KEDOVEX-86689 format. One line per field, with one value per residue: residue number from 1; residue in three letters; y, z, x of N, C-alpha, C in turn. Coordinates in nm, 4 decimals. Last residue first. Layout:
N
n [NUM,...]
res [ALA,...]
nyy [Y,...]
nzz [Z,...]
nxx [X,...]
cayy [Y,...]
cazz [Z,...]
caxx [X,...]
cyy [Y,...]
czz [Z,...]
cxx [X,...]
END
This chain:
183
n [183,182,181,180,179,178,177,176,175,174,173,172,171,170,169,168,167,166,165,164,163,162,161,160,159,158,157,156,155,154,153,152,151,150,149,148,147,146,145,144,143,142,141,140,139,138,137,136,135,134,133,132,131,130,129,128,127,126,125,124,123,122,121,120,119,118,117,116,115,114,113,112,111,110,109,108,107,106,105,104,103,102,101,100,99,98,97,96,95,94,93,92,91,90,89,88,87,86,85,84,83,82,81,80,79,78,77,76,75,74,73,72,71,70,69,68,67,66,65,64,63,62,61,60,59,58,57,56,55,54,53,52,51,50,49,48,47,46,45,44,43,42,41,40,39,38,37,36,35,34,33,32,31,30,29,28,27,26,25,24,23,22,21,20,19,18,17,16,15,14,13,12,11,10,9,8,7,6,5,4,3,2,1]
res [SER,LEU,ALA,THR,ASN,GLY,SER,SER,THR,SER,GLN,VAL,THR,GLN,THR,GLY,ILE,CYS,GLN,ARG,LEU,PHE,ARG,ARG,ILE,ARG,ILE,LEU,THR,THR,ARG,LEU,SER,GLY,VAL,ARG,ILE,GLY,LEU,GLU,ARG,ALA,LEU,LYS,PRO,GLY,LYS,LEU,ASN,ARG,GLY,TYR,ARG,THR,LEU,PHE,LEU,ALA,ARG,ASN,ARG,GLU,SER,LEU,GLN,GLU,LEU,CYS,LYS,ARG,LEU,GLY,LYS,ARG,GLU,ARG,GLU,TRP,VAL,ASP,GLU,ASP,PRO,GLU,ASP,GLN,ALA,VAL,ASP,ALA,LEU,TYR,GLU,LEU,THR,ASP,GLN,GLU,LEU,PRO,THR,PRO,LYS,ARG,LYS,VAL,ALA,ASP,TRP,HIS,ARG,MET,VAL,MET,HIS,ARG,ALA,ILE,GLY,LYS,SER,TRP,SER,ALA,PHE,ASP,ALA,THR,GLU,ASP,PHE,ARG,ASP,ARG,SER,ARG,VAL,ILE,GLU,LEU,VAL,THR,GLU,GLN,PHE,ILE,ASP,GLU,ALA,ALA,ASP,PHE,ASP,ARG,THR,MET,ALA,VAL,ILE,VAL,ALA,MET,ILE,ALA,ALA,ARG,HIS,GLU,LEU,VAL,ARG,VAL,PHE,VAL,GLU,HIS,GLU,GLU,ASN,ALA,ASN,SER,MET]
nyy [1.2099,1.1985,1.0198,0.7791,0.4829,0.2247,0.1691,0.2033,0.4800,0.5710,0.4433,0.5555,0.8249,0.8174,0.7351,0.9540,1.1575,1.0599,1.0516,1.3249,1.4448,1.3402,1.4488,1.7241,1.7409,1.6632,1.8672,2.0894,2.0342,2.0506,2.3202,2.4545,2.3823,2.5109,2.7809,2.8656,3.1136,3.3264,3.3495,3.5043,3.3381,3.1209,3.2460,3.3137,3.0644,2.8781,3.0650,3.1199,3.0986,3.1295,2.8616,2.7305,2.8576,2.9022,2.6421,2.5433,2.7116,2.6513,2.3816,2.4023,2.5477,2.3765,2.0426,1.8692,1.8075,1.9773,1.8581,1.6480,1.7818,1.8970,1.6647,1.5595,1.7535,1.7119,1.4468,1.4752,1.6426,1.4715,1.2740,1.3873,1.3655,1.0965,1.0344,1.0852,1.1480,1.3761,1.2855,1.1032,1.2801,1.4382,1.2463,1.1869,1.4350,1.4569,1.2404,1.3167,1.5671,1.4911,1.3493,1.5564,1.8780,2.1236,2.4347,2.7650,3.0032,3.0969,2.9954,2.7186,2.6932,2.7736,2.5671,2.3620,2.4546,2.4272,2.1508,2.0935,2.2182,2.0530,1.8285,1.9233,1.9411,1.6699,1.5723,1.7174,1.6308,1.3544,1.3645,1.4491,1.7070,1.8103,2.1372,2.3484,2.5592,2.6337,2.7781,2.9947,2.8518,2.7469,2.9823,3.0816,2.8733,2.8983,3.1397,3.0598,2.8629,3.0179,3.1548,2.9375,2.8385,3.0383,2.9967,2.7291,2.5086,2.2708,2.2080,1.9644,1.9870,2.2192,2.1198,1.9132,2.0590,2.2303,2.0392,1.9606,2.2029,2.2754,2.1778,2.3835,2.5747,2.4726,2.5117,2.7913,2.8395,2.7316,2.9093,3.1539,3.1022,3.0745,3.3340,3.4805,3.3775,3.2207,2.9481]
nzz [2.4232,2.2427,1.9359,1.8337,2.0008,2.0775,2.3330,2.3451,2.3174,2.5566,2.7587,2.7083,2.7582,3.0286,3.1403,3.0686,3.2125,3.4744,3.4891,3.4446,3.6577,3.8810,3.8267,3.8406,4.1132,4.2424,4.1560,4.2673,4.5421,4.5585,4.4811,4.6869,4.9118,4.8475,4.8441,5.0159,4.8819,4.7365,4.4677,4.4260,4.5392,4.3615,4.1248,4.2008,4.2640,3.9908,3.7187,3.4785,3.2464,3.2404,3.2195,3.4166,3.6651,3.6369,3.6138,3.8685,4.0372,3.9511,4.0252,4.3017,4.3643,4.2740,4.2217,3.9079,3.7046,3.5010,3.4073,3.2647,3.0482,2.9371,2.8727,2.6744,2.4803,2.4337,2.3450,2.1085,1.9686,1.9353,1.7809,1.5394,1.3870,1.3326,1.3159,1.5001,1.4739,1.6284,1.8885,1.9002,1.8615,2.0885,2.2845,2.2080,2.2465,2.5245,2.6129,2.5142,2.6438,2.9134,2.9100,2.8317,2.8701,2.6083,2.6066,2.5315,2.3929,2.2503,2.0017,2.0371,2.0766,1.8207,1.6662,1.7653,1.6725,1.3993,1.3744,1.4339,1.2154,1.0087,1.0834,1.0457,0.7658,0.6985,0.8075,0.6500,0.3857,0.2706,-0.0817,-0.3325,-0.3387,-0.1480,-0.0926,-0.1770,-0.1946,0.0733,0.2468,0.3264,0.4643,0.6715,0.7973,0.8906,1.0664,1.2501,1.3701,1.4963,1.6689,1.8361,1.9717,2.0942,2.2536,2.4416,2.5756,2.6639,2.6961,2.6201,2.3864,2.2824,2.3003,2.1507,1.8924,1.8544,1.8762,1.6587,1.4618,1.5321,1.5038,1.2281,0.9885,0.8705,0.8583,0.6408,0.4359,0.4329,0.3516,0.0960,-0.0255,-0.0009,-0.1616,-0.4078,-0.4386,-0.4558,-0.6957,-0.9125,-1.1306]
nxx [3.4922,3.7953,3.8169,3.7786,3.6745,3.7154,3.7642,4.0341,4.0653,3.9411,4.0814,4.3360,4.2748,4.2028,4.4466,4.6103,4.4870,4.5371,4.8165,4.8733,4.7341,4.8755,5.1292,5.0712,4.9949,5.2321,5.4014,5.2721,5.3111,5.5910,5.6320,5.4919,5.6361,5.8792,5.8008,5.4956,5.2640,5.1512,5.1489,5.3760,5.5709,5.5576,5.6410,5.9028,6.0242,5.8951,5.7432,5.4880,5.3343,5.0705,4.9967,5.1478,5.0744,4.8012,4.7103,4.7838,4.6307,4.3720,4.3619,4.3912,4.1514,3.9490,4.0748,4.0279,3.8575,3.9209,4.1514,4.0375,3.9249,4.1603,4.3014,4.1345,4.1669,4.4407,4.4353,4.2890,4.4664,4.6809,4.5599,4.5061,4.7289,4.9091,5.1768,5.4484,5.7120,5.7427,5.6982,5.9104,6.1234,6.0980,6.1551,6.4220,6.5402,6.5076,6.6662,6.9190,6.9473,6.9515,7.1927,7.3752,7.2099,7.1743,7.3304,7.3101,7.3322,7.1337,7.2117,7.1973,6.9224,6.8375,6.9381,6.7758,6.5310,6.5749,6.5852,6.3180,6.1926,6.2759,6.1273,5.8722,5.8733,5.8953,5.6562,5.4697,5.5213,5.6834,5.7771,5.7326,5.8304,6.0874,6.1961,6.3432,6.1723,6.1257,6.2770,6.1230,5.9230,6.0802,6.1630,5.9183,5.8523,6.0623,6.0050,5.7682,5.8703,6.0282,5.8247,5.6956,5.9052,5.9422,5.6962,5.7146,5.9592,6.0705,6.2091,6.1102,5.8355,5.7979,5.8657,5.6802,5.4435,5.4540,5.4030,5.1439,5.0036,5.0437,4.9655,4.8304,5.0313,5.1754,4.9926,4.9882,5.2534,5.2483,5.0658,5.2076,5.4293,5.2988,5.1951,5.4332,5.5407,5.2969,5.3352]
cayy [1.2748,1.1927,1.1431,0.8480,0.6255,0.2522,0.1676,0.0673,0.3936,0.6210,0.4206,0.4116,0.7847,0.8593,0.6533,0.8185,1.1637,1.0865,0.9293,1.2217,1.4726,1.3150,1.3029,1.6650,1.7778,1.5850,1.7265,2.0754,2.0407,1.9273,2.2086,2.4720,2.3417,2.3652,2.7175,2.8342,2.9842,3.3353,3.2697,3.5526,3.4714,3.1010,3.1892,3.4177,3.1657,2.8815,2.9541,3.1642,3.0561,3.2539,2.9614,2.7025,2.8120,3.0161,2.7337,2.4816,2.7042,2.7882,2.4191,2.3353,2.5988,2.5105,2.1436,1.9278,1.7214,1.9992,1.9836,1.6185,1.7030,1.9828,1.7583,1.4850,1.7328,1.8436,1.4789,1.3872,1.6926,1.5960,1.2392,1.3724,1.4868,1.1276,1.0809,1.0691,1.0266,1.3847,1.3894,1.0568,1.1714,1.4999,1.3134,1.0829,1.3787,1.5531,1.2463,1.1884,1.5583,1.5772,1.2821,1.4350,1.7748,2.0284,2.2994,2.6610,2.9394,3.1280,3.1408,2.7817,2.6564,2.8492,2.7047,2.3546,2.4439,2.5617,2.2295,2.0407,2.2667,2.1926,1.8222,1.8941,2.0618,1.7652,1.5231,1.7305,1.7700,1.3956,1.3402,1.3094,1.6895,1.7082,2.0324,2.2256,2.5042,2.5600,2.6514,3.0189,2.9305,2.6570,2.8930,3.1597,2.9051,2.7757,3.1269,3.1679,2.8263,2.9218,3.2282,3.0249,2.7554,3.0142,3.1262,2.7681,2.6503,2.2743,2.3276,1.9877,1.8699,2.2219,2.2325,1.8859,1.9490,2.2860,2.1130,1.8617,2.1301,2.3568,2.0894,2.2552,2.5920,2.4788,2.3747,2.7174,2.8892,2.6729,2.7650,3.1370,3.1299,2.9624,3.2201,3.5077,3.3611,3.3344,3.0029]
cazz [2.4225,2.3705,2.0129,1.7895,1.9741,1.9350,2.2952,2.3603,2.2097,2.4268,2.7460,2.6979,2.6257,2.9282,3.1576,3.0226,3.0653,3.4276,3.5061,3.3587,3.5193,3.8640,3.8366,3.7138,4.0072,4.2613,4.1268,4.1218,4.4865,4.5949,4.4046,4.5463,4.9001,4.8666,4.7212,5.0161,4.9417,4.8811,4.5272,4.3761,4.5956,4.5042,4.1334,4.1546,4.3675,4.1196,3.7748,3.6001,3.2454,3.2444,3.1344,3.2751,3.6363,3.6568,3.5011,3.7457,4.0500,3.9375,3.8849,4.2235,4.4029,4.2152,4.3057,4.0124,3.8229,3.5680,3.4822,3.3875,3.1384,2.9831,2.9708,2.7980,2.5389,2.4782,2.4698,2.2146,2.0040,2.0107,1.9116,1.6307,1.4670,1.3583,1.1950,1.5208,1.4077,1.4848,1.8336,1.9203,1.7658,1.9573,2.2818,2.2095,2.1116,2.4353,2.6448,2.4764,2.4973,2.8630,2.9458,2.7501,2.9178,2.7032,2.5506,2.6243,2.4508,2.3931,2.0211,2.0074,2.1847,1.9397,1.6456,1.7834,1.8173,1.4535,1.3458,1.5201,1.3514,1.0118,1.0789,1.1826,0.8475,0.6535,0.8558,0.7959,0.4236,0.3633,0.0607,-0.3061,-0.3350,-0.2481,-0.0533,-0.1478,-0.3197,0.0001,0.1983,0.2524,0.3449,0.5810,0.7358,0.7951,0.9529,1.1709,1.2920,1.3967,1.5658,1.7458,1.8925,2.0017,2.1472,2.3432,2.5149,2.5685,2.7263,2.7464,2.4632,2.2895,2.3590,2.2946,1.9522,1.8453,1.9693,1.7935,1.4609,1.5316,1.6314,1.3382,1.0709,0.8828,0.9566,0.7737,0.4717,0.4636,0.4803,0.1974,-0.0199,0.0637,-0.0190,-0.3517,-0.4299,-0.3458,-0.5704,-0.8629,-1.0135]
caxx [3.3609,3.7264,3.8271,3.9000,3.6563,3.7069,3.6231,3.9827,4.1131,3.8992,3.9380,4.3164,4.3233,4.1045,4.3268,4.6413,4.4887,4.4013,4.7373,4.9333,4.6947,4.7322,5.1121,5.1185,4.9002,5.1087,5.4352,5.2805,5.1755,5.5212,5.6904,5.4557,5.4949,5.8736,5.8501,5.6382,5.2976,5.1613,5.0416,5.2463,5.5436,5.5282,5.5061,5.8106,5.9996,5.9610,5.8189,5.5564,5.4747,5.1477,4.9317,5.1716,5.2114,4.8909,4.6906,4.8358,4.7765,4.4230,4.3446,4.4951,4.2840,3.9648,4.0110,4.1121,3.8526,3.7932,4.1639,4.1118,3.8403,4.0501,4.3561,4.1570,4.0339,4.3924,4.5044,4.2394,4.3340,4.6995,4.6153,4.3939,4.7183,4.7701,5.1080,5.3055,5.6649,5.7631,5.6106,5.7728,6.0996,6.0809,6.0245,6.3194,6.5362,6.4433,6.5237,6.8595,6.9490,6.8443,7.0685,7.3562,7.3011,7.1166,7.3279,7.2683,7.4513,7.1265,7.1989,7.3262,7.0140,6.7977,6.9885,6.9222,6.5528,6.5555,6.7059,6.4252,6.1680,6.3227,6.2739,5.9144,5.8562,5.9974,5.7856,5.4717,5.5434,5.5788,5.8006,5.6968,5.6846,6.0560,6.1034,6.4173,6.2231,6.0226,6.3324,6.2480,5.8878,6.0083,6.2625,5.9975,5.7644,6.0478,6.1289,5.7654,5.7727,6.0943,5.9244,5.6214,5.8482,6.0486,5.7288,5.6105,5.9364,5.9962,6.2462,6.2542,5.9015,5.7720,5.9387,5.8241,5.4703,5.4684,5.5304,5.2522,5.0043,5.0949,5.0484,4.7609,4.9238,5.2377,5.0325,4.8647,5.2057,5.3359,5.0383,5.0774,5.4478,5.3749,5.1037,5.3395,5.6127,5.3736,5.2711]
cyy [1.3764,1.2658,1.1245,0.9786,0.6831,0.3952,0.2004,0.0586,0.2530,0.5264,0.4600,0.3791,0.6355,0.8160,0.6881,0.7267,1.0257,1.0869,0.9459,1.0929,1.3665,1.3334,1.2665,1.5138,1.7131,1.6144,1.6412,1.9320,2.0230,1.9241,2.0788,2.3538,2.3497,2.3117,2.5651,2.7606,2.9618,3.2019,3.2713,3.4786,3.5196,3.2333,3.1715,3.3696,3.2739,2.9918,2.9851,3.0440,3.1136,3.2279,3.0906,2.8038,2.7999,2.9769,2.8580,2.5785,2.6517,2.7896,2.5588,2.3685,2.5363,2.5671,2.2796,2.0227,1.7735,1.9176,2.0132,1.7443,1.6779,1.9081,1.8477,1.5753,1.6582,1.8305,1.6163,1.4230,1.6075,1.6528,1.3645,1.3357,1.4827,1.2508,1.1329,1.1238,1.0076,1.2653,1.3943,1.1571,1.1196,1.3937,1.3765,1.1445,1.2675,1.5003,1.3392,1.1904,1.4291,1.5632,1.3605,1.3610,1.6502,1.9289,2.2075,2.5295,2.8396,3.0621,3.1782,2.9316,2.7180,2.8204,2.7917,2.4930,2.4386,2.5616,2.3706,2.1201,2.2182,2.2502,1.9616,1.8778,2.0388,1.8909,1.6190,1.6851,1.7866,1.5361,1.3892,1.2745,1.5449,1.6757,1.9407,2.1109,2.3729,2.4980,2.5745,2.8927,2.9565,2.7300,2.7963,3.0715,2.9820,2.8010,3.0045,3.1631,2.9335,2.8783,3.1364,3.1023,2.8391,2.9336,3.1100,2.9019,2.7035,2.4186,2.3286,2.1039,1.8939,2.1039,2.2349,1.9950,1.9149,2.1765,2.1717,1.9298,2.0317,2.2786,2.1612,2.1623,2.4635,2.4903,2.3718,2.5752,2.8141,2.7138,2.6971,2.9886,3.1082,2.9802,3.0985,3.3915,3.3795,3.3024,3.1146]
czz [2.5321,2.3620,2.1436,1.8609,1.9251,1.9007,2.1481,2.3227,2.2218,2.3158,2.6078,2.6802,2.6050,2.7885,3.0522,3.0303,3.0084,3.2749,3.4490,3.3670,3.4238,3.7179,3.8150,3.7134,3.8750,4.1504,4.1378,4.0808,4.3351,4.5332,4.4315,4.4640,4.7556,4.8528,4.7329,4.8882,4.9360,4.9495,4.6796,4.4423,4.5546,4.5711,4.2802,4.1657,4.3263,4.2149,3.9165,3.6651,3.3635,3.2486,3.1276,3.1816,3.4863,3.6199,3.5148,3.6275,3.9207,3.9450,3.8604,4.0746,4.3167,4.2422,4.2396,4.0991,3.9370,3.6964,3.5591,3.4720,3.2706,3.0831,3.0254,2.9079,2.6709,2.5446,2.5223,2.3475,2.1152,2.0545,1.9958,1.7708,1.5597,1.4473,1.2217,1.3998,1.4174,1.4122,1.6821,1.8589,1.7771,1.8515,2.1457,2.2004,2.1022,2.2931,2.5493,2.4983,2.4509,2.7116,2.8943,2.7822,2.8318,2.7487,2.6532,2.5502,2.5601,2.4693,2.1689,2.0385,2.1620,2.0545,1.7674,1.7647,1.8457,1.6059,1.4035,1.4992,1.4467,1.1524,1.0826,1.1905,0.9901,0.7398,0.8191,0.8521,0.5747,0.4143,0.1434,-0.1580,-0.3117,-0.2366,-0.1705,-0.1073,-0.2988,-0.1292,0.1079,0.1863,0.2611,0.4522,0.6384,0.7225,0.8464,1.0486,1.2009,1.3078,1.4564,1.6364,1.7913,1.9123,2.0462,2.2259,2.4078,2.5014,2.6215,2.7914,2.6036,2.3800,2.3765,2.3630,2.1032,1.9195,1.9708,1.8949,1.5998,1.5343,1.6386,1.4693,1.1948,0.9795,0.9770,0.8800,0.6104,0.5060,0.5232,0.3361,0.0887,0.0794,0.0566,-0.2013,-0.3684,-0.3278,-0.4504,-0.7278,-0.9584]
cxx [3.3515,3.5943,3.7525,3.9171,3.7866,3.6839,3.6038,3.8348,4.0571,3.9402,3.8888,4.1679,4.3030,4.1452,4.2225,4.5210,4.5173,4.3946,4.5971,4.8512,4.7495,4.6908,4.9653,5.1009,4.9430,5.0069,5.3090,5.3151,5.1775,5.3815,5.6162,5.5058,5.4483,5.7320,5.8416,5.6767,5.4478,5.1866,5.0442,5.1297,5.4051,5.4935,5.4658,5.6654,5.8993,5.9214,5.8653,5.6231,5.5529,5.2971,5.0101,5.1080,5.2353,5.0331,4.7781,4.8256,4.8385,4.5753,4.4004,4.4842,4.3940,4.1028,4.0326,4.0298,3.9402,3.7827,4.0355,4.1300,3.9094,3.9612,4.2457,4.2093,4.0457,4.2557,4.4636,4.3050,4.2734,4.5655,4.6295,4.4419,4.5985,4.7591,4.9674,5.2296,5.5147,5.7038,5.6211,5.6767,5.9573,6.0543,5.9969,6.1803,6.4329,6.4350,6.4506,6.7083,6.8827,6.8331,6.9488,7.2267,7.2799,7.2236,7.2632,7.2658,7.4142,7.2407,7.1958,7.3212,7.1520,6.8936,6.9577,6.9847,6.7028,6.5721,6.6940,6.5539,6.2775,6.3042,6.3350,6.0665,5.9039,5.9928,5.8976,5.6063,5.5545,5.6096,5.6818,5.7150,5.6423,5.9071,6.0741,6.3261,6.2985,6.0721,6.2371,6.3010,6.0124,5.9728,6.1967,6.0984,5.8428,5.9616,6.1235,5.8899,5.7685,5.9982,5.9914,5.7180,5.7711,5.9932,5.8353,5.6400,5.8385,5.9705,6.1884,6.2921,6.0512,5.8405,5.9204,5.9012,5.6189,5.4998,5.5559,5.3893,5.1205,5.1059,5.1028,4.8342,4.8436,5.1290,5.0961,4.8987,5.0796,5.2884,5.1210,5.0437,5.3171,5.3925,5.1731,5.2424,5.5191,5.4370,5.3596]
END
């Protein structure tokens, strides 16, 4: 098989597992912009490392392992190290994301998030989408929305708490009724 064909095959396999690979990266970085950049670097590293992949192994797990290493490289490059508590929490989240074999879980949670976002007031939905959709933080977001930073933090805490409970409730309802996806 030609080199270009091998690269194409690996690239297609990576795209099949994109959600799970991104979940590992986002869980570790908590920064969507950085996660996108790290994902691109991860894809390149996976393609470069394709000869080291054992075909009897699980491609998704191998790819997510490379993603974890790429996050560590990112932290080295930006000279930022997570605190020990952060490191433990981030590694736990990455392990959960890495060990999750069912990519339908991510789709269920995305659908659950959409349904739960619809239950927010228009103001809170706009605030949440501005914060995470445009990755605006703290004072800059408060200035743009014309509210105090303290009020912003309190509101975001309440929104995240509501969404966490709402998504959890929907996931439990979905799995207990035997559905594999939210309707």
